N, C-alpha and C positions, 0 to 999 in steps of 0.2 A: 916427710914432715907434713902435718896436716895444715889445712887452710888457716885455722885459727892461730896456730903457732907461727905460720908465715906472716900473718898480719902483725903479731907481736914482734917478730924479727924485723919487720919493716920499720917499726918504731925505733928499734935499737939502731938500725942502719942510718936512720935520720937523726942521729944523736946531735949533730951540730946545727939542727934546723933553727934553733932559737936565735942564732947570731946572723942569719942570712935572710934576704928578702925571698918572696915566694918563688921567683925563678930559680934561685940557688937551691931552695928546698926540693923542688922537683928534680933537679939534677942529682942531688944527694940521694933522693929516694930511688931514682932509676939506677944508680950505681950498684944497688944491692941485688939487681936481677940475676947476675951469674951465680951468686951464692944459692939463691932459691932454685935455680935451674938444675943444680946438682944436688938437691936436697934428698934425693933417694925416693921421693914419693912418685911423681909423674912429671917428666920434663914437659910434655905437651900441656898438662894441666897447669904446671907452673908458669909456662909461657902465657897461657890464657889468663891465669889468675893474677899475674903481676900487675898489668895495667888496670885491671878491673878492681881487684881487691886492695892491693898493697899501696901502689903509688896514689890511689884515690883516697885511701883510708888514713894514711899517715898525716897528711896536712890538716884535714878536718879534725882529727883527734888532737893535734897540737893546738889548733886554734880554739877548740872547745875548752881545753884546760886553761888557756890564757884567758878566755872569756870568764870562766868560773873564778879565776884568781881575782879578776877585777870587779866581780859582782858579789852581792850578798855579804858585804863586809859591814858587820854591825859592831856596836860597842862591846857586846859580849862575844868573846872568842868562841865559846861553846855554841851560841846561837848561830854564829857564822859557819862553824864546822858542820853542825847539824843541817843547816839550810843547803850548803853545798853538796853534802852527801845525799840528801833527799832528792835534790834536783838532778844529781848525777844518776841516781837509780830510776827516777821517774821519767826522765827525758832521754838521756844518753843511752842507757842500757837497752830499752826497747827499740829505739831508732837504729842503733848500731847493730844489734842482733838481727833485726829484720833485714838490714842491708847484707850482713854476713851470711845468713842462712839462705837468702834469695840467691846471692852470687854463687855460693857453694853448691846449691842444688842445681842451678842452671849450668854450671861448669861440669856437673856430673852427668850431663846429657838428659836431665829430667825435663819433662814437658812443663808447660806453665801450670796445668792442672795439678801435676805432681808437686810442683814447687809450692803452690798454695797449700796443698795438703801437708807438706813438710813444715810450713810456717805454723799451721794449726797445731801440729804435734809438738814442735820444738820450742816455739817462742814462749808460751806460758811457763813451761818447765824451766827454761833457761833464765827467765826473769826471776822466778822464785829461787832457783839455785844460786843465782849471782848474789843474792842478798847475803848468803852465808860467807862468801869470800870477798866480793868486791866492795862491800860496805866497809870492811876492815881495811882493805887496800886503799880505799878513798880517804879514810881517816888518816892513815899513815902518810899518804901522799900530800894531803893538805896541811898536815902538821909539820913535816920535816923535809919534804922534798921541794927544792926550788921550782917555781912555776914552769920555767923553760925546760925542765927535765921530767915533769910529771908524766908526759906521754911516754917517755923512755922508761920510766919506772914501771908504768902499767904494762909496757911491752915486755919487760923482764919477767914480771909475774905471769903474764899470759903465756910466755914461752915455757916456763916451769910447769904451769898448770896444765897446759895442753899436752906437753910431753909426758907428764904423769898419767893423764887421762888416756893418751894413746898407748902407753905401755901397759896399762891395766886392761886394755880391751883388745889386745892382739891386732887383728887386721882392721878393726873399726877405725874410721877416719876421724879421730878426735872426739871431743865431748859433744860438739854440736851435732855431728853425724850420729854419735852414740844415742843422743836423745831421740833423734828422728828414727834411727834404725830400730831401737828397742821399742819405740812406739808402734812401728810397723810389725815388729816381730811377735805377732800373734797368729793363731791358726784361724782361718776363715772356714766355717762349716756351712756349706750351701745345702740346706734341707733339714727340716726338723722332724724327720721320721724316726723309726726305731734305731737305725744305724747312726744317724747324726746325733741324736740325744744320748745314746749309749756312749758314743765317742766323747761327747761333751762331759758327761758324768765322769768318765775315766780321766780326762784331762784335768778336771777340777779336783776330784777326790784322791786321785792316785799320783798323777804326774805333776800337778801344780803348774800347768802350762796355760797361759792366757789364750782366750779364744772368743769368737763372736759367731753366733748362730743367725743365719739369715734364711728366711722361709718365704716362698712365693705365695702360700695360702694366706688368707686374710685373718684367720683365727685357728685355734688348735682343734676345733671340732669340725667334723664333716658329716654329711648326711649318710653316706655309706660307711658302715662299720665293717669289721673283719674278724674272723677267728683265726688264731695262729697256734702253733705248737712249738714249745722249746724243750729239747731233750738232750742231744749229745753235746751242746755247747752251753749248758746252763752254768757250768763252773765259772767262766769269766764274769758272768752277770753278778755273781755274789760279791765281787770286788767293786762293783759300780754303785749299787744302791743297797739300802737297808731292806732286805727282802726275805720274807718267810713265806715260801710257796704254799704252806699248809695252813696259814693263818685263817681261821674262820671257815675252813673246809674240812670237816671230819672225814676220816677214811672209813667208809662203810665196810662192815664185816662181810666176807664172801659168803655166798649162798648159791644154791643151784648146782647142777651137775657140771663138772669140769669136762669140756669137750677136747680142748687142746691148750697147751701152754706155749706162748710165744715169748722167747727170750728177747728182751729189749731193755734199753735204758729207761729211767723214769721219764715220763712225758708230762709236761705242764701245759695244759690248754690255756690260752690267753685270749682276751678280747683286746683288739687293737687300741680302742679308745682308753681303756683302763691302763694298759701297759704303757701307752704313750703318756698318759697323765702321770703315772708313777715316775717315768724318766724325766718329765718336765719339772719335777720338784727341785726348787733351788736354782733353776736356770732362767736366764733372760733371753728371750727370742725376739728378734725383729721380724714382725709379720708383714706381709704384703710387699716383699722384696723380690722382684722378678729379675733374675740375672739376664743381661743382654750381651756382655762383652767382657773379656779378660785381657789385661795389658800386663806384659812382663817387662821389667826393667832390663836394660842391656847387661848389667852386671849380675843379674839373677838374685839380687838382694831382696826384691819385693815383687809382689803380684798384686795388681789392682783389679778388684771386681767392680764392674760398672753395672748399674741397675736401670730399669726402664723409667724410673721416676727421676733420673738425673743424678742421683746420689752415687757415691762410690765408697769402697772400703779398701784399705791397704793392709796387707798381711805378709808374712814370710812364706806361708804354705796355705794353699787352698785345697780343701777336701770336699768333693761333691758327694752328697748322700741323698740326692733329691729324687730317688725312685727310678723305675725302669725306663723312663723317657727323659733323661736329664739334658739340660741345655749344654752343660760342660762337655758331655760325651760328643755331642754334635760339633762343638767348637774344636775338639781335639782330633777327631778322626774324619769329620765331614758328615754331611747330612745322610747320604746313602749308607755309608758304612756304619753309622750310629743306630740305624733302625734295627729293632729286635725282629727276629725271624719267626714267622708262624710255624707251628709244628704239626699241623693237620689235626688239631683237636680244639674243641671249644667247650665252654661251660656257661651255665646260667645260675647265678647265685640267688638263693631265696632265703628270706627271713620271715618267719611266720609266728603268730600267736594262736593258741587254741583254747578250747574250753577247759575247765579244770579237769574233767574226766579224761579228755583226750591227752592233755599234757601229762597227767599221771600215768596213763597207759604208755606213752613214749618213754617214760623213765622207769617203768617197772620191768621186772625179770620176764624174759631172759635178755632184755635190752640193756646195753651198757649205759650207766647213768650219765656219762659225759660225751662219748663219741663212739661211732661205729662206721665201718667202711665195708663196701661190698663190690668187688670186681665182677664183671659180667663177661661171659665167653664171647659176646659180640663186640667187645672193645669198649663198653661203657664202664663207668665207675661211679658208684653212688656213695654219698657221704651224708651223715646226720649227726648233729651234735647240739648240746645245750649251749646256746650263745650267751644268754643272760638269765640267770636264775637267782638274782639278788633278793627278790621278794619271796623268801622261802615259804611263807605261809599262804601265798596266793599263786598257785600254779597257772592260773589263767593269765598272769602277767609275765610268765616266762616267754623268752624268745628262742626259737629254734632256728638253727642254720642248716640248710640242706641244699644239695645240688646233685645233678647227674652230668658228668662230663661225657662228651660224645665225639666220634670222629667227624671232622669237617675239613674238606680240602682247603689248603691255604689260599688258593686263588678264588674261592667261592665268596660271593658278596652276600652277606646275610642281611636281608631287609625286613626281618620280622618286626612287627610292632610289639609293644609290651605284652599285650594279652596273648599274642601268638607265641611268644617265648614261654609263657606260663603253660599254655596248652601243649606245647611241644614237650616240656618237662613232664607233664602229667602222662602224656602218651608213652614216653620212655619208662616211666615208673611202673607201668603195667607189666613190664618184663621182670620186675623184682618182687620179692616177698616183703612182708612187713618186717620192720616198721617203715621202710622206704616207700613202699606202695601206698600205705595208708596216709602217711604224712602229706604226700602230694595230692591225694584225694581230698583231704580236708582243707587244702590250700585254696583260698578264694581266687577266682579267675581274674579279678581286677587287682591282684597283688602287684606291688612294685618290685621288680627284679633287675639284676644287672648281668647282662650278657658280655662275655669277653672271649676273644680268640686267644688261645694259649700261645705264648711266644717265649723265646729265650735269646740270649746274646752271649756268644762264647768269646771271652777276652783273649784266649790263646791263639785265635786265628791270626795269621799275618796281617790281614787287612784291618784287624781290630787293635793292633798295637798303637799306643799313643805316646807322644813325647811328653815326659813329665817336667820339661823345662827346668832342668837342674834341681829337681825336687820341689819345684814351686807349685805343682798341681798333681792331683791323682784322684782316682775314683774309689768308692767303697760301697758295699751293700748291693742293692738292686741296680745302682748306677753302674757298677762294674761288671755284674754278672746276673742279670735278671733271669729267673728260671720259673718253671711251673710250680704251682703251690702245693704239690703233693708232699705229705709227711713233714711239713714245716721246714724244709731244707733252706728256703730263702731267709727266714728269720735266723736260723742257727748260723748260717754263713755270715749274715749281717752282724750279729753280735761278735763272732770271731774276727771279722774285719775291724770292728771298732776297737777290740782289744789289741789286735796286731798293729794297727796304725798307731795307736797310742804308744805301744812299745817302741815302734820305729822313731817316733818323735822324741820320746823320752831318752833314747839312746844318744842323741846328739844335742839336745836343746840347751842344757847347761845355763839356765837362766837367761836365755836369749843371746848368749855369747858363743856363736858357733860359725863355722865357715860353710859356704855354700857347697863345698866338696863333701863335707860330712852329711849335709842335708840330702844332697843328690844320691849319695851312696845308700843312705837309710831308706829313702823312698823307693829306690830301685830294688833293694832287697825285699821290701814289702810286696812290691808288684810281682816279683819273680818267685816269691815264697809259696 
């Protein structure tokens, strides 16, 4: 039996209250304790809830109905009824529901912060919903039920209502908890990168599962952009957004001598800013939200994300997609185990513009119009691609993306300044032919570049296994398996993760009415898949 139904039963047990003084009313209320103790819900909780909820609620409820009987009595019976019902809804309902939800949440071992969050979620909805039922109950009560039995009548209705609510929700603890639980039962997505936004689009457009996106960056744009490639996992993306990869990009007819044909799937070169902007369409992101802590409820029903600004969000499942250095991974496996491992290679990313003549040269035959790669026997790898060619009529405005990755011991400390990074790349380019050699020669020495040591993190290692807390938390994309940027594998795995996580959530969600066992099994299957 749920707490709301117990309170209703308390009113039934106190049936003879109207004929006795307060001391006898308390005795009558306490007499009902054994019935509630064997109610089949939780003996310990019943023991706790009886003196707090039931014996304390029955007498004030009785006194309230007697008070209303004596007040607001006008010449017009309709005016009297309307006044009593309005006062009942305006005063008694919010006060009683506040008391009920607070007691119920605290008895469920929730913290005071969680209890306040419960009130924020449950109270407004309960007041609105009560209008549909309890206004009519109040009318019937004030019209035909004697004043001394009105609390008993309300108790009868409460028992029936809560029993029906409990039966329709399976394991959920009645309608008050239903309001709170369903308010919490959303997916928290930490990170608004490609993985998080693709997951959000899938939850919105395919699964219909509520979610909230929280991103630590202050705005959707960043100074450093990125070029990515989508190929083997383009299929799931078609289900997420309205996307035509060939829109506005004519396929040039082949020309020149064919040297070799490489069998591969279709490759879609992407700009991170444009791809992210496309995935942001129709989504609401809370920016500037830096995660600091995660709190799990003892029963596994909720996970609370706490942020550095003091705010918090409650959900049923938390998915972290906030890149290769996520806070959540550190919280799950510890600071040392969460660190990505250097792989003895590094790279310096360069973005350059050139004169019209030079830009057209880099795009002309025999150079590939979009991207080209060159491995070197000494362990270097050079890349050149068109990063931004939106201004088709003005090649001088095109941006090219190029780099040369190189061996670098993982324990080496690289203290090069910006200009030294540029000169180092120019030196390496002397070992390549055009167009890689020439694009670095044309590159100004004061260009802004981004150096990074290449790293990865293998989630299959025993020391990297994390506890998903009954399905309450998991990782996806770079947060789960950061890898080197070659051949676009990171993005393809990220989109696949978004698709697979959504399938896992969809398999058990059922409109928010699910057991934590189902949630735990689905998240475990995703992590082991």
